[in-house]
Each structure stands twice: as C-alpha cells, then as structure tokens.
C-alpha positions in Angstrom: -10.7 -13.7 26.8 -8.4 -15.3 24.3 -9.0 -13.4 21.0 -6.9 -13.0 17.8 -7.1 -10.2 15.3 -8.8 -11.3 12.1 -7.5 -8.3 10.0 -7.0 -9.1 6.4 -5.2 -5.9 5.3 -2.5 -3.6 6.5 -1.8 -0.5 4.4 0.9 2.2 4.3 0.5 5.6 2.7 3.9 6.6 1.3 5.2 10.1 1.4 4.7 11.8 -2.0 8.5 12.0 -2.5 8.7 8.2 -2.6 8.3 6.3 -5.8 5.7 3.6 -5.0 6.6 1.4 -7.9 10.2 1.4 -6.9 9.3 0.4 -3.3 7.0 -2.4 -4.6 9.8 -3.7 -6.8 12.4 -3.6 -4.0 9.9 -5.4 -1.7 9.3 -8.1 -4.4 13.1 -8.5 -4.8 13.1 -9.4 -1.0 10.3 -11.9 -1.4 7.8 -9.5 0.3 4.7 -9.4 -1.8 3.1 -6.0 -1.2 0.7 -4.7 -3.9 -0.9 -1.5 -5.1 -4.2 -1.4 -3.3 -6.7 1.2 -4.2 -8.3 2.3 -7.5 -10.6 5.3 -6.8 -14.1 4.4 -7.8 -14.4 7.6 -9.9 -11.5 6.5 -12.1 -12.5 2.8 -12.4 -14.4 1.7 -15.5 -17.6 1.0 -13.5 -17.3 4.3 -11.6 -16.8 6.2 -14.8 -19.9 4.5 -16.3 -22.3 4.5 -13.4 -20.9 7.0 -10.8 -21.0 10.7 -10.4 -18.3 13.0 -9.0 -18.1 16.7 -8.3 -14.7 18.0 -9.5 -11.4 16.2 -10.0 -10.9 14.6 -6.5 -7.2 15.4 -6.2 -6.8 14.1 -2.6 -8.4 10.8 -3.6 -6.1 10.5 -6.6 -2.9 11.3 -4.7 -3.7 8.9 -1.9 -4.4 6.2 -4.4 -1.0 6.8 -6.0 0.8 6.5 -2.6 -1.0 3.6 -0.9 0.4 0.0 -0.8 -0.9 -3.0 1.0 1.5 -5.1 3.0 1.3 -8.9 3.5 -0.9 -9.8 6.5 -2.4 -13.1 7.6 -3.0 -14.9 10.9 0.1 -17.1 10.5 2.5 -14.2 9.9 5.2 -14.6 12.6 6.7 -11.8 14.6 10.0 -12.4 12.9 8.4 -12.1 9.5 6.6 -8.9 10.6 9.9 -7.5 11.7 11.5 -8.4 8.4 8.7 -6.6 6.5 9.2 -3.5 8.6 13.0 -3.6 8.2 12.9 -4.0 4.4 10.1 -1.4 4.0 12.0 1.1 6.1 15.1 0.5 4.0 13.1 0.9 0.8 11.5 4.1 2.0 14.8 5.6 3.2 16.5 4.8 -0.1 13.4 5.7 -2.2 13.2 9.4 -1.4 13.5 11.8 -4.4 14.9 14.6 -2.1 
C-alpha cells in the first residue's frame, strides 16, 4: 500500500541545561523556523479562568519551557530534514550551560 505520513508536528524536548530561546534564535538565523510550542493549560488565561489544578504542576511547567516544534510538512525534502538535524545538533551542542 502506498501511504504517506500526514503528521503536522515534530517536537523536541531540550535538556534543561540548554537555553531554548538561544536555540530558537540560532535556528532562525539559519532560516529554520522552529517555534515555542506548548503553553500549559493551567497557566493560560482560559485555563486560569475556567480550569482547576491540584498543586503547582512542576513537570508540566518544565516540559513547557524545554519543548520546541520543528518545521514539518509533506514537501520537506530529505536534504532539508538533514539540514534541520545538523543545525539543531550544532545549536544544542553549543547551547549547553555546563
């Protein structure tokens, strides 16, 4: 059967030692438009107004601070994918605080 993936999102969770904003800026400098992806519902305006939480949800908060969404679409070529991986790897390697 001839099928193609219809995924619309590919995300990466950065190590906590990596500055996400720096990685996003470096990707942008290389014309790779990754974005911050996830605002936890409990900290969004609607979530604060209508939702309920039990406690501070530190795991949700830290994952939100470390998650980025990489470009992904059906026409993304293999060469473009490889370039995204290469640039992201370089950003992550250079972006460590340790």
